[in-house]
Backbone of each chain as ProteinMPNN parsed JSONL, in Angstrom:
{"seq_chain_A": "MSVRLTVRPLRLAPAYAELAGGVDGGVALFIGRVRPDGGRSGPVTHLFYEAHRAPALAALADLERSARARFGAHRVVLWHRLGRLGVGTASVIVGCAAPHRADAFAGCRYLIERLKAEVPIWKTEERRRRARPRRGRPGPRSGR", "coords_chain_A": {"N_chain_A": [[65.323, 189.83, -160.826], [64.366, 186.786, -159.633], [62.882, 184.427, -159.204], [61.37, 180.476, -158.899], [59.866, 177.013, -159.374], [61.251, 174.87, -159.644], [62.27, 171.029, -159.675], [64.452, 169.914, -160.19], [67.003, 169.572, -157.872], [67.713, 171.783, -155.369], [70.695, 173.873, -155.419], [72.826, 175.105, -153.663], [75.706, 177.148, -154.612], [74.919, 178.251, -157.036], [72.722, 180.114, -155.882], [73.663, 182.081, -154.015], [75.477, 183.343, -155.987], [73.435, 184.503, -157.918], [72.749, 186.184, -155.942], [75.011, 187.508, -155.247], [75.941, 189.37, -157.607], [75.641, 192.338, -157.225], [77.046, 195.178, -155.044], [76.588, 194.598, -152.829], [76.15, 194.611, -149.132], [75.509, 193.231, -147.063], [74.399, 189.573, -147.469], [71.641, 187.755, -147.172], [70.954, 184.159, -147.054], [68.837, 181.3, -146.707], [67.89, 178.505, -146.636], [65.867, 175.521, -146.625], [64.949, 172.238, -145.645], [63.743, 169.393, -145.583], [62.86, 167.512, -143.314], [62.368, 164.622, -139.961], [59.75, 164.497, -138.733], [58.471, 163.238, -135.843], [55.767, 161.323, -134.596], [52.705, 159.534, -133.64], [51.844, 158.076, -135.62], [54.296, 157.392, -136.659], [57.508, 158.269, -137.667], [58.64, 161.368, -140.145], [59.317, 160.145, -143.183], [59.48, 161.242, -146.3], [59.272, 164.322, -147.985], [55.943, 165.091, -150.26], [56.237, 167.801, -152.396], [53.784, 170.187, -154.194], [52.653, 172.892, -156.292], [50.17, 175.669, -157.883], [51.121, 176.037, -159.805], [51.154, 178.469, -162.339], [49.494, 180.679, -160.513], [51.488, 180.71, -157.908], [53.855, 181.4, -159.3], [52.762, 183.986, -159.599], [52.986, 185.042, -157.131], [54.941, 184.504, -155.983], [56.48, 186.004, -157.43], [55.577, 188.595, -156.944], [55.733, 188.687, -153.949], [58.723, 189.263, -153.806], [58.42, 191.942, -155.354], [57.797, 193.413, -152.898], [59.992, 192.947, -151.366], [61.646, 194.593, -152.335], [60.811, 196.817, -151.705], [60.024, 197.002, -148.767], [62.761, 196.845, -147.63], [64.64, 197.701, -149.675], [65.576, 196.139, -150.947], [68.007, 194.66, -153.459], [68.733, 192.247, -154.455], [66.797, 189.324, -154.785], [66.213, 185.811, -154.096], [64.239, 182.767, -154.715], [63.159, 180.638, -155.074], [61.802, 177.149, -155.115], [61.777, 173.513, -154.634], [59.876, 170.97, -156.25], [57.521, 168.182, -156.156], [58.939, 164.306, -155.227], [60.375, 164.373, -151.942], [63.379, 163.47, -150.002], [64.261, 162.748, -146.548], [66.377, 165.847, -144.946], [66.79, 167.007, -147.721], [66.972, 169.629, -149.361], [64.062, 171.866, -149.591], [63.595, 174.69, -150.417], [64.631, 176.956, -151.181], [65.931, 180.525, -149.8], [66.906, 183.76, -150.348], [68.192, 187.301, -149.906], [69.894, 190.366, -151.414], [70.985, 193.405, -149.395], [71.538, 196.502, -148.769], [73.068, 196.418, -146.235], [73.172, 194.253, -143.387], [70.95, 194.489, -141.286], [68.833, 194.652, -143.286], [69.232, 193.008, -144.829], [68.939, 190.599, -143.214], [66.567, 191.185, -142.465], [64.738, 190.985, -144.55], [64.899, 188.454, -145.755], [64.18, 187.093, -143.94], [61.451, 187.708, -143.787], [60.688, 187.34, -146.551], [60.849, 184.34, -146.324], [58.794, 184.259, -144.332], [56.163, 184.778, -145.604], [56.482, 183.622, -147.746], [55.995, 180.928, -146.853], [53.164, 181.521, -146.244], [51.631, 182.015, -148.397], [51.848, 181.391, -150.3], [50.797, 179.666, -153.498], [51.252, 176.616, -152.849], [51.938, 173.275, -151.937], [52.293, 170.493, -148.915], [52.546, 167.376, -149.105], [52.705, 164.606, -146.073], [55.12, 162.017, -145.826], [55.1, 158.728, -143.782], [56.614, 156.321, -142.243], [55.234, 153.446, -140.975], [55.117, 153.044, -137.879], [55.842, 149.488, -136.055], [54.094, 147.935, -135.154], [52.213, 146.262, -132.435], [50.68, 142.424, -132.932], [47.074, 142.062, -132.676], [45.251, 138.968, -131.397], [47.696, 137.578, -131.766], [48.953, 134.596, -130.89], [51.116, 135.034, -128.277], [55.315, 133.895, -127.032], [54.917, 130.3, -126.85], [55.029, 128.772, -123.72], [57.11, 126.928, -121.981], [56.598, 123.459, -121.239]], "CA_chain_A": [[64.704, 188.783, -160.034], [64.621, 185.188, -159.67], [62.038, 183.143, -158.938], [61.862, 179.542, -159.823], [59.676, 175.992, -158.861], [61.11, 172.891, -160.432], [61.617, 169.746, -159.857], [65.432, 169.275, -159.926], [68.063, 169.784, -156.826], [68.111, 173.611, -155.22], [71.853, 174.641, -155.261], [73.319, 177.186, -152.995], [76.206, 178.497, -155.01], [73.888, 179.24, -157.922], [71.686, 181.294, -155.493], [74.689, 183.381, -153.687], [75.928, 183.746, -157.297], [72.543, 184.938, -158.025], [72.594, 187.117, -155.172], [76.295, 188.554, -155.009], [75.995, 190.142, -158.372], [76.104, 193.831, -157.366], [77.713, 195.477, -154.426], [75.457, 194.754, -151.719], [77.558, 194.741, -148.145], [75.329, 191.908, -147.049], [73.907, 188.584, -148.441], [71.392, 186.299, -146.206], [70.49, 182.831, -147.387], [67.934, 180.953, -145.768], [67.706, 176.649, -146.618], [64.678, 175.097, -146.087], [65.108, 171.042, -145.523], [63.048, 168.116, -144.576], [62.831, 167.152, -141.143], [62.235, 163.729, -139.987], [58.989, 164.878, -137.517], [57.833, 162.373, -135.572], [54.344, 161.737, -134.541], [52.02, 158.909, -133.696], [52.102, 157.543, -136.96], [55.732, 157.414, -137.7], [58.304, 159.698, -138.419], [58.467, 161.242, -141.575], [60.453, 159.499, -144.491], [60.087, 162.149, -147.638], [57.427, 165.004, -148.617], [55.484, 165.65, -151.722], [55.498, 169.101, -152.719], [53.072, 170.459, -154.83], [51.986, 173.63, -156.336], [49.334, 175.523, -158.931], [51.949, 176.439, -161.011], [51.001, 180.061, -162.683], [49.357, 181.796, -159.156], [52.32, 180.597, -157.257], [54.551, 181.963, -159.645], [52.186, 185.226, -159.503], [52.711, 185.1, -155.566], [56.542, 184.532, -155.43], [56.98, 187.812, -157.783], [54.881, 190.074, -155.963], [56.779, 188.968, -152.997], [60.114, 189.905, -154.419], [58.371, 192.946, -154.86], [57.38, 193.865, -152.112], [60.7, 192.517, -150.548], [62.593, 195.685, -152.643], [60.609, 198.338, -151.153], [60.697, 197.093, -147.53], [64.013, 196.38, -147.042], [65.766, 198.193, -150.21], [66.285, 194.728, -151.317], [68.211, 194.428, -154.661], [68.839, 190.933, -155.293], [65.977, 188.289, -154.62], [65.982, 184.106, -154.479], [62.959, 182.987, -153.797], [63.576, 178.886, -155.376], [61.24, 176.295, -154.093], [61.512, 172.592, -155.448], [58.32, 170.271, -156.162], [58.119, 166.626, -156.323], [59.484, 163.867, -153.81], [61.897, 164.75, -151.241], [63.295, 162.444, -148.966], [64.565, 163.642, -145.466], [67.155, 165.752, -145.108], [66.531, 167.354, -148.933], [66.614, 171.335, -149.672], [62.96, 172.3, -150.353], [63.226, 175.558, -150.308], [66.017, 178.271, -150.875], [65.236, 182.179, -150.114], [68.091, 184.589, -150.514], [67.748, 188.796, -150.247], [70.819, 191.271, -151.079], [70.775, 194.915, -149.563], [73.153, 197.376, -148.411], [73.318, 196.383, -144.744], [73.33, 193.15, -143.303], [69.945, 194.01, -140.871], [67.53, 194.55, -144.867], [69.513, 191.718, -145.949], [68.554, 189.584, -142.702], [65.091, 190.845, -142.529], [63.712, 190.784, -145.836], [65.281, 186.78, -146.21], [63.439, 186.223, -142.966], [59.825, 187.864, -144.623], [60.488, 186.455, -147.471], [60.247, 182.611, -146.007], [57.653, 183.699, -143.524], [55.629, 185.389, -146.728], [56.125, 182.169, -148.922], [54.545, 180.009, -146.3], [51.678, 181.923, -145.598], [51.295, 183.492, -148.792], [52.624, 181.06, -151.993], [50.38, 178.332, -153.267], [52.695, 175.417, -152.919], [51.532, 172.097, -150.551], [53.441, 169.569, -148.488], [52.045, 166.331, -147.936], [53.536, 163.828, -145.416], [54.245, 159.94, -146.191], [56.064, 158.286, -142.714], [57.814, 155.375, -142.069], [54.219, 153.006, -140.153], [55.952, 152.209, -136.658], [55.154, 148.388, -136.143], [52.965, 147.449, -133.565], [52.34, 143.995, -132.093], [49.363, 142.113, -133.828], [46.661, 141.626, -132.144], [45.394, 137.878, -131.303], [48.624, 136.528, -132.131], [49.827, 134.45, -129.471], [53.261, 135.069, -127.502], [55.962, 132.588, -127.575], [54.484, 129.496, -125.584], [55.35, 128.831, -122.251], [57.241, 125.274, -121.713], [55.149, 122.553, -119.912]], "C_chain_A": [[64.173, 187.483, -160.901], [63.954, 184.371, -158.545], [61.804, 181.808, -159.55], [61.354, 178.516, -158.643], [60.303, 175.477, -159.744], [61.866, 171.552, -159.376], [63.357, 168.751, -159.299], [66.197, 169.985, -158.58], [68.351, 171.324, -157.055], [69.078, 173.129, -154.741], [72.551, 175.743, -154.734], [74.287, 177.767, -153.631], [75.793, 179.023, -156.467], [73.556, 180.873, -157.254], [72.85, 182.528, -154.981], [75.312, 183.593, -154.614], [75.021, 184.632, -157.859], [72.503, 186.824, -156.754], [73.495, 188.487, -154.864], [76.689, 188.963, -156.265], [76.606, 191.318, -158.242], [76.992, 194.281, -156.061], [77.604, 195.917, -153.478], [75.745, 194.74, -150.225], [76.289, 192.873, -147.903], [73.997, 191.138, -147.675], [73.209, 187.394, -147.62], [70.883, 185.774, -146.913], [69.64, 182.264, -146.246], [67.682, 179.528, -146.438], [66.991, 175.961, -145.747], [64.783, 173.438, -146.452], [64.288, 169.613, -144.557], [63.247, 167.2, -143.789], [62.284, 166.349, -141.367], [60.98, 164.04, -138.592], [58.357, 163.678, -137.147], [56.036, 162.533, -135.512], [54.076, 159.902, -134.298], [52.125, 157.901, -134.427], [53.258, 157.091, -137.557], [56.587, 158.26, -137.812], [58.05, 159.852, -139.533], [59.223, 161.365, -142.479], [60.158, 160.59, -145.749], [58.248, 162.767, -147.625], [57.304, 165.216, -149.799], [54.955, 166.874, -151.987], [54.754, 169.343, -154.022], [52.993, 171.626, -155.45], [51.081, 174.233, -157.784], [50.609, 176.71, -159.451], [51.856, 178.822, -161.373], [50.601, 181.629, -161.159], [50.361, 181.662, -158.054], [53.054, 181.659, -157.503], [54.469, 183.695, -159.305], [52.942, 185.717, -158.321], [54.029, 185.913, -155.368], [56.965, 185.899, -156.53], [56.956, 188.718, -157.284], [55.749, 189.951, -154.833], [58.067, 189.369, -153.151], [60.301, 191.413, -154.933], [58.366, 194.595, -154.517], [58.405, 194.023, -151.185], [62.168, 194.184, -150.926], [62.319, 196.704, -151.727], [60.16, 198.573, -149.822], [61.751, 196.993, -146.685], [65.061, 197.184, -148.312], [66.419, 196.404, -150.928], [66.805, 194.888, -152.844], [68.08, 193.527, -155.132], [67.4, 190.029, -154.632], [66.429, 186.518, -154.563], [64.914, 183.614, -153.826], [62.782, 180.875, -155.291], [62.564, 178.136, -154.61], [61.264, 175.332, -154.317], [60.344, 172.136, -155.089], [58.769, 168.695, -155.902], [58.145, 165.877, -154.556], [60.139, 163.689, -152.902], [62.575, 164.343, -150.091], [64.146, 163.871, -147.599], [66.134, 164.892, -145.943], [67.728, 166.472, -147.063], [66.58, 168.969, -148.767], [65.416, 171.611, -150.28], [62.706, 173.537, -151.116], [65.052, 176.704, -149.963], [65.273, 180.065, -150.947], [66.805, 183.044, -149.952], [67.338, 186.729, -150.287], [69.684, 189.63, -149.901], [70.149, 193.098, -150.288], [72.214, 195.027, -148.519], [73.899, 197.322, -147.306], [72.797, 195.424, -144.841], [71.379, 192.657, -141.96], [69.025, 194.226, -142.292], [67.545, 192.986, -144.888], [68.536, 190.599, -145.116], [66.389, 189.327, -142.526], [64.128, 190.268, -143.465], [64.179, 189.522, -146.386], [64.17, 186.696, -145.073], [61.554, 186.575, -143.828], [59.256, 187.902, -145.363], [59.558, 184.732, -147.409], [59.313, 182.542, -145.802], [56.179, 183.738, -144.687], [55.326, 184.577, -147.373], [55.152, 181.049, -148.625], [53.286, 179.97, -146.128], [50.715, 182.227, -146.816], [51.107, 182.331, -150.675], [51.458, 179.576, -151.989], [51.16, 177.06, -153.625], [51.904, 174.398, -151.083], [52.499, 170.89, -150.431], [52.011, 168.829, -147.896], [53.537, 165.246, -147.596], [53.83, 162.634, -146.196], [55.871, 159.811, -144.817], [56.065, 157.036, -142.868], [56.507, 154.333, -140.912], [55.672, 152.581, -138.636], [55.208, 150.899, -136.583], [54.767, 148.607, -135.011], [52.186, 145.614, -133.512], [50.65, 143.918, -132.664], [48.56, 142.101, -132.68], [45.677, 140.391, -132.178], [46.417, 136.784, -131.946], [48.814, 136.557, -130.78], [50.936, 134.401, -129.066], [53.752, 134.005, -127.408], [55.105, 131.677, -126.142], [55.532, 129.111, -124.243], [55.583, 127.081, -122.023], [56.427, 124.608, -120.872], [55.869, 121.756, -120.217]], "O_chain_A": [[63.801, 187.241, -162.05], [64.326, 183.886, -157.476], [61.992, 181.789, -160.767], [61.764, 178.587, -157.485], [59.842, 175.642, -160.874], [61.662, 171.578, -158.162], [63.554, 167.746, -158.615], [65.804, 171.128, -158.349], [68.821, 171.958, -158.0], [69.02, 172.239, -153.892], [72.792, 176.874, -155.159], [74.216, 178.993, -153.54], [76.264, 180.044, -156.966], [73.809, 182.023, -157.613], [72.887, 183.656, -155.471], [76.197, 184.355, -154.227], [75.529, 185.631, -158.368], [72.293, 188.022, -156.941], [73.239, 189.643, -154.528], [77.917, 189.017, -156.337], [77.679, 191.611, -158.768], [77.949, 193.509, -156.011], [78.033, 196.97, -153.005], [74.711, 195.388, -150.062], [76.392, 191.794, -148.487], [72.983, 191.64, -148.161], [73.788, 186.339, -147.36], [70.184, 186.423, -147.692], [69.705, 182.656, -145.081], [66.666, 179.792, -147.082], [67.209, 175.754, -144.553], [64.696, 173.238, -147.664], [64.324, 169.156, -143.415], [63.887, 166.15, -143.846], [61.596, 166.336, -142.388], [61.379, 163.783, -137.456], [57.718, 163.048, -137.99], [55.286, 163.353, -136.041], [54.922, 159.073, -134.635], [52.487, 156.817, -133.969], [53.339, 156.54, -138.654], [56.116, 159.328, -138.202], [57.429, 159.02, -140.194], [59.823, 162.407, -142.744], [61.263, 160.666, -146.286], [57.094, 162.365, -147.471], [58.259, 165.508, -150.518], [53.767, 167.191, -151.926], [55.123, 168.667, -154.982], [54.051, 171.934, -154.9], [51.147, 173.516, -158.783], [50.72, 177.932, -159.355], [52.289, 179.85, -160.854], [51.055, 182.75, -160.929], [50.204, 182.476, -157.144], [53.201, 182.62, -156.747], [55.368, 184.462, -158.96], [53.547, 186.781, -158.444], [54.302, 187.042, -154.961], [57.838, 186.692, -156.179], [57.816, 189.573, -157.073], [56.512, 190.883, -154.583], [58.431, 190.029, -152.178], [61.344, 192.058, -155.035], [58.567, 195.73, -154.948], [58.276, 194.842, -150.274], [63.084, 194.617, -150.227], [63.144, 197.356, -151.087], [59.892, 199.704, -149.415], [61.782, 197.025, -145.455], [66.245, 197.306, -147.997], [67.516, 195.921, -151.208], [65.913, 195.301, -153.584], [67.439, 193.467, -156.181], [67.135, 190.581, -153.564], [67.27, 186.283, -155.431], [64.608, 183.874, -152.663], [62.02, 180.585, -156.213], [62.426, 178.455, -153.429], [60.063, 175.331, -154.587], [59.714, 172.494, -154.094], [59.846, 168.188, -155.591], [57.785, 166.277, -153.449], [60.697, 162.592, -152.928], [62.293, 164.972, -149.071], [64.418, 165.071, -147.653], [66.771, 164.791, -146.992], [68.88, 166.359, -147.48], [66.04, 169.385, -147.742], [65.454, 171.654, -151.51], [61.959, 173.645, -152.09], [65.926, 176.95, -149.131], [64.493, 180.594, -151.739], [67.695, 182.556, -149.256], [66.204, 187.134, -150.545], [70.405, 189.58, -148.905], [69.147, 193.72, -150.64], [73.119, 194.395, -147.973], [74.996, 197.858, -147.15], [72.06, 195.157, -145.79], [70.825, 191.575, -141.761], [68.064, 193.501, -142.037], [66.675, 192.116, -144.929], [67.691, 189.893, -145.668], [65.539, 188.437, -142.489], [63.185, 189.486, -143.349], [63.902, 189.372, -147.576], [63.143, 186.126, -145.441], [60.766, 185.737, -144.266], [58.069, 188.195, -145.507], [58.558, 184.21, -147.902], [58.549, 181.687, -146.249], [55.295, 182.884, -144.62], [54.165, 184.447, -147.761], [54.245, 180.482, -149.235], [52.489, 179.051, -145.944], [49.534, 182.555, -146.699], [50.485, 182.553, -151.714], [51.258, 178.765, -151.084], [51.562, 176.739, -154.744], [51.601, 174.689, -149.926], [53.22, 170.394, -151.296], [51.108, 169.095, -147.103], [54.613, 165.054, -148.164], [53.069, 162.204, -147.063], [56.978, 160.35, -144.805], [55.388, 156.608, -143.803], [56.885, 154.471, -139.749], [56.758, 152.002, -138.666], [54.034, 150.921, -136.954], [55.102, 149.362, -134.099], [51.892, 144.584, -134.119], [49.784, 144.784, -132.788], [49.156, 142.126, -131.603], [44.96, 140.565, -133.163], [46.197, 135.67, -132.422], [48.869, 137.425, -129.909], [51.78, 133.651, -129.559], [53.061, 133.005, -127.601], [54.804, 132.071, -125.016], [56.742, 129.317, -124.147], [54.712, 126.217, -121.926], [55.71, 125.06, -119.98], [55.736, 120.608, -119.793]]}, "seq_chain_B": "MGRLRVLLFATAREAVGRPRVDLTIPDDGTRVETVLAELTERYPRLVPVLAASRLFCNGEPVARRAARLAPGDEFAIHPPYSGG", "coords_chain_B": {"N_chain_B": [[25.896, 173.819, -173.023], [28.693, 173.616, -171.19], [32.192, 173.281, -170.154], [33.546, 172.859, -167.538], [36.57, 173.354, -165.556], [37.859, 171.997, -162.546], [40.411, 172.127, -160.701], [42.372, 170.358, -158.326], [44.65, 170.752, -155.034], [46.106, 168.97, -152.387], [44.624, 168.766, -149.457], [42.39, 168.737, -150.901], [42.23, 167.226, -152.907], [42.399, 164.933, -151.976], [40.94, 164.553, -150.697], [39.062, 164.488, -152.549], [39.808, 162.148, -154.404], [41.238, 162.85, -156.69], [43.178, 164.832, -158.792], [41.706, 166.723, -160.358], [38.761, 167.41, -161.524], [35.978, 167.612, -164.163], [33.139, 169.177, -164.153], [30.194, 169.864, -166.037], [28.116, 172.891, -166.98], [25.619, 175.374, -167.65], [25.999, 177.036, -170.688], [25.711, 179.654, -169.981], [27.24, 179.983, -168.603], [27.671, 179.702, -164.259], [27.132, 179.907, -160.93], [29.804, 180.788, -158.035], [29.049, 179.411, -156.042], [27.215, 177.435, -156.608], [28.304, 175.928, -158.307], [29.938, 175.059, -155.907], [28.208, 173.457, -154.023], [27.186, 171.112, -156.224], [29.998, 170.308, -156.244], [30.647, 169.468, -153.584], [28.376, 167.787, -152.833], [28.532, 165.985, -154.717], [31.042, 164.487, -153.948], [31.31, 164.992, -150.406], [33.171, 164.611, -148.348], [34.794, 166.799, -149.012], [33.512, 169.212, -147.695], [34.915, 170.587, -145.339], [37.26, 170.567, -145.691], [36.399, 172.768, -148.307], [35.973, 174.588, -146.547], [37.865, 176.172, -144.98], [39.114, 177.092, -147.583], [41.071, 178.685, -149.992], [39.346, 180.072, -152.949], [40.193, 180.176, -155.952], [40.025, 181.157, -159.825], [40.707, 180.819, -163.316], [43.3, 180.965, -163.231], [43.584, 183.855, -161.344], [41.868, 185.197, -157.217], [39.127, 184.407, -156.28], [36.934, 187.049, -154.989], [34.147, 186.2, -154.018], [31.337, 184.381, -153.319], [29.305, 184.139, -154.877], [29.781, 185.124, -157.547], [30.625, 184.729, -160.714], [31.017, 181.735, -162.588], [32.31, 180.588, -166.241], [31.802, 178.795, -168.944], [34.606, 176.937, -169.529], [36.12, 177.752, -168.155], [39.432, 177.269, -166.075], [38.629, 176.861, -162.311], [40.122, 176.36, -159.335], [40.561, 175.233, -155.791], [42.184, 175.769, -153.428], [43.906, 174.504, -149.941], [44.908, 174.902, -147.527], [48.072, 177.333, -147.881], [51.337, 175.472, -147.326], [54.425, 175.48, -148.158], [57.738, 175.605, -148.108]], "CA_chain_B": [[25.786, 173.684, -172.06], [30.315, 173.737, -171.751], [33.072, 172.203, -169.205], [34.365, 173.643, -166.591], [37.276, 172.503, -165.402], [38.388, 171.788, -161.79], [41.755, 171.989, -159.323], [42.253, 170.217, -156.661], [45.232, 170.335, -154.265], [46.558, 169.12, -151.629], [43.644, 167.734, -149.377], [41.097, 169.033, -151.667], [42.608, 166.296, -154.18], [43.246, 164.006, -151.526], [39.412, 164.32, -150.066], [38.042, 164.106, -154.35], [40.25, 161.139, -154.905], [41.895, 162.929, -158.392], [43.214, 166.246, -159.19], [40.679, 167.687, -161.53], [36.701, 166.842, -162.152], [35.46, 168.084, -164.528], [32.067, 169.91, -164.278], [29.141, 170.596, -167.221], [27.863, 174.544, -166.129], [25.488, 176.114, -168.765], [26.577, 178.53, -171.926], [25.693, 182.04, -169.933], [28.018, 179.861, -166.53], [27.35, 179.326, -163.007], [28.035, 181.041, -159.977], [30.879, 179.722, -157.447], [28.519, 178.83, -155.347], [26.395, 176.267, -157.088], [29.62, 174.34, -158.373], [30.251, 174.134, -154.702], [27.175, 173.131, -153.811], [27.275, 170.496, -156.761], [30.97, 168.99, -155.277], [29.944, 168.893, -152.117], [27.24, 166.492, -152.839], [29.977, 164.691, -155.05], [32.234, 164.06, -152.624], [30.957, 165.077, -148.896], [34.309, 164.691, -147.683], [35.083, 168.568, -149.314], [33.162, 170.075, -147.12], [35.644, 170.749, -144.163], [38.74, 171.362, -146.274], [36.08, 173.577, -148.381], [35.716, 176.117, -144.734], [38.983, 176.756, -145.531], [40.136, 177.301, -148.383], [40.738, 179.845, -151.336], [39.494, 179.828, -154.346], [40.325, 180.797, -158.264], [39.494, 180.97, -161.309], [41.765, 181.056, -164.262], [44.921, 181.848, -161.371], [42.879, 184.869, -160.018], [41.259, 185.101, -156.344], [37.598, 184.764, -156.243], [36.827, 187.101, -153.77], [32.706, 186.206, -153.742], [30.923, 182.64, -153.571], [28.2, 184.551, -156.14], [30.996, 185.48, -159.014], [30.352, 183.742, -162.163], [31.527, 181.241, -163.748], [32.021, 180.206, -167.055], [32.532, 177.488, -170.012], [36.191, 177.153, -170.306], [37.153, 178.94, -166.934], [40.1, 176.789, -164.782], [38.516, 177.25, -160.886], [41.143, 175.995, -158.285], [41.128, 174.778, -154.677], [43.211, 176.206, -152.967], [43.394, 174.766, -148.999], [45.835, 176.572, -146.787], [49.289, 176.983, -147.919], [52.253, 174.369, -146.69], [55.593, 175.583, -148.529], [58.596, 175.602, -146.995]], "C_chain_B": [[27.871, 173.494, -172.44], [30.993, 172.912, -170.384], [33.886, 173.621, -168.69], [34.958, 172.871, -165.389], [37.685, 172.423, -163.296], [39.13, 171.639, -160.91], [41.852, 171.518, -158.421], [43.937, 169.852, -155.794], [45.307, 169.481, -153.49], [45.207, 167.626, -150.56], [42.826, 167.992, -150.021], [41.287, 167.487, -152.469], [42.358, 164.735, -152.999], [41.211, 163.459, -150.792], [38.064, 163.793, -151.502], [38.827, 162.095, -154.391], [41.222, 161.27, -156.233], [42.317, 163.965, -158.525], [42.73, 167.089, -159.831], [39.145, 166.489, -161.701], [36.764, 168.148, -163.277], [33.861, 168.207, -165.192], [31.247, 170.022, -166.076], [28.21, 171.697, -166.457], [26.804, 174.567, -167.935], [26.239, 177.105, -169.355], [26.591, 179.2, -170.985], [26.424, 181.607, -168.629], [26.874, 179.972, -165.395], [27.643, 180.078, -162.224], [28.963, 179.655, -159.223], [29.633, 178.788, -156.764], [27.422, 177.49, -155.716], [27.399, 175.256, -157.97], [30.246, 174.021, -156.702], [29.444, 173.521, -153.724], [26.906, 170.904, -154.937], [28.915, 169.269, -156.081], [30.747, 168.789, -153.971], [29.197, 167.467, -151.71], [27.732, 165.481, -153.35], [30.349, 163.68, -153.807], [31.84, 165.042, -150.927], [32.104, 165.325, -148.396], [35.222, 166.145, -147.804], [34.882, 169.544, -148.451], [34.19, 170.676, -145.512], [36.977, 171.444, -144.607], [37.788, 172.667, -147.38], [36.388, 175.253, -147.59], [37.389, 176.573, -145.293], [40.211, 177.06, -146.662], [40.163, 178.441, -149.137], [40.53, 179.356, -152.553], [39.706, 180.431, -155.417], [40.27, 180.593, -159.081], [40.587, 181.755, -162.021], [42.944, 182.162, -163.907], [44.369, 183.453, -161.324], [42.045, 184.665, -159.026], [40.188, 185.584, -156.659], [36.898, 185.26, -155.321], [35.1, 186.38, -153.659], [32.226, 185.065, -153.715], [29.321, 184.002, -154.792], [28.789, 185.037, -157.471], [30.691, 184.526, -159.868], [30.923, 183.001, -162.437], [31.563, 180.872, -164.893], [32.626, 179.068, -168.276], [34.13, 178.077, -170.169], [37.278, 177.502, -169.038], [38.123, 177.728, -166.361], [38.97, 177.436, -163.496], [39.148, 175.968, -160.217], [39.957, 176.171, -156.741], [41.77, 174.96, -154.051], [43.808, 175.946, -150.798], [44.347, 175.134, -148.64], [47.104, 175.979, -146.975], [50.895, 176.165, -146.728], [53.632, 174.551, -147.423], [56.269, 175.399, -147.318], [59.825, 174.505, -147.131]], "O_chain_B": [[28.327, 173.305, -173.568], [30.372, 172.075, -169.73], [34.427, 174.653, -169.088], [34.405, 172.135, -164.572], [37.654, 173.622, -163.017], [38.676, 170.918, -160.021], [41.45, 172.107, -157.418], [44.389, 168.717, -155.949], [44.34, 168.748, -153.697], [44.994, 166.427, -150.739], [41.956, 167.17, -149.734], [40.325, 166.72, -152.514], [42.166, 163.612, -153.464], [40.636, 162.391, -150.582], [36.981, 163.207, -151.532], [38.142, 161.072, -154.396], [41.82, 160.336, -156.769], [41.309, 164.6, -158.215], [43.224, 168.211, -159.944], [38.843, 165.312, -161.903], [37.362, 169.224, -163.234], [33.419, 167.673, -166.209], [31.894, 170.248, -167.099], [27.624, 171.387, -165.42], [27.128, 174.017, -168.988], [26.979, 177.891, -168.765], [27.732, 179.638, -170.837], [26.435, 182.362, -167.657], [25.673, 180.217, -165.509], [28.389, 181.012, -162.519], [28.997, 178.444, -159.44], [29.425, 177.607, -157.04], [26.995, 176.727, -154.849], [27.208, 174.063, -158.204], [30.856, 173.004, -156.371], [29.919, 173.09, -152.674], [26.581, 169.849, -154.391], [28.937, 168.102, -155.691], [30.707, 167.669, -153.461], [29.311, 166.586, -150.858], [27.636, 164.334, -152.914], [30.034, 162.679, -153.164], [32.677, 165.92, -150.72], [32.174, 166.44, -147.88], [36.07, 166.531, -147.0], [35.621, 170.513, -148.278], [33.502, 171.285, -144.692], [37.566, 172.425, -144.153], [38.426, 173.72, -147.375], [36.777, 176.377, -147.906], [37.619, 177.466, -146.109], [41.435, 177.187, -146.667], [39.254, 179.252, -148.961], [41.19, 178.514, -153.162], [39.092, 181.483, -155.599], [40.542, 179.419, -159.329], [41.177, 182.783, -161.688], [43.289, 183.325, -164.114], [45.322, 184.228, -161.241], [41.138, 183.921, -159.402], [39.981, 186.696, -157.145], [36.191, 184.506, -154.652], [35.163, 185.832, -152.558], [33.008, 184.38, -154.375], [28.246, 183.407, -154.725], [28.036, 185.306, -158.407], [30.508, 183.38, -159.457], [31.983, 183.532, -162.771], [30.384, 180.563, -165.07], [33.788, 178.665, -168.341], [34.631, 179.092, -170.653], [38.504, 177.528, -168.927], [37.323, 176.845, -166.051], [38.471, 178.53, -163.76], [38.806, 174.811, -160.464], [38.966, 176.891, -156.62], [42.373, 173.905, -153.855], [44.087, 176.989, -150.207], [44.941, 175.866, -149.432], [47.468, 174.856, -146.626], [51.191, 176.484, -145.577], [54.226, 173.48, -147.301], [55.913, 175.179, -146.161], [60.654, 174.392, -146.229]]}, "name": "protein", "num_of_chains": 2, "seq": "MSVRLTVRPLRLAPAYAELAGGVDGGVALFIGRVRPDGGRSGPVTHLFYEAHRAPALAALADLERSARARFGAHRVVLWHRLGRLGVGTASVIVGCAAPHRADAFAGCRYLIERLKAEVPIWKTEERRRRARPRRGRPGPRSGRMGRLRVLLFATAREAVGRPRVDLTIPDDGTRVETVLAELTERYPRLVPVLAASRLFCNGEPVARRAARLAPGDEFAIHPPYSGG"}
């Protein structure tokens, strides 16, 4: 079992090593990254991730057991990063190793969808404010 | 009288302005609904957050608002999750 909540950067190579330790024919990996969503109040520059640690780790462990039972997954990675992350930074790595690719893909998809819905982790957006014209400020003077 | 610690996350924290609140409760405990009433009286911005939140006591889900909380318990308000 490999579940983790960490403030340290997530790296792909150790996640793959965790999954590839057996003889499974399929290893599926998903990496979620901070994206610069737009909006009226400006684009996202950072996301702040927080968790209620003990229930979150318990929920991740439940997911891992569930993926084993449903998809015959032999190895699972559920790593989530916490803290303030900039655009493009990996926030989550989910992986599933199973004897065949169909179960590896399905297990990986199942894990990330369930993680988002059922694990007590939250993100708060930080946006760069768009410049707005100030009211009441005179424009350039026209020549007289 | 004893202390009940309330943990607040994400929009619940923003509604209250801090990540935790300590309440004083009777030695023989109190109901979840009583704690929620006190919190929303102090922090009215919590009302819409609570409508969509899950509740936990000592890391375990609280299914009923009539459930009892005891001094020393850690009560948590979980707004909808948004990890990933």
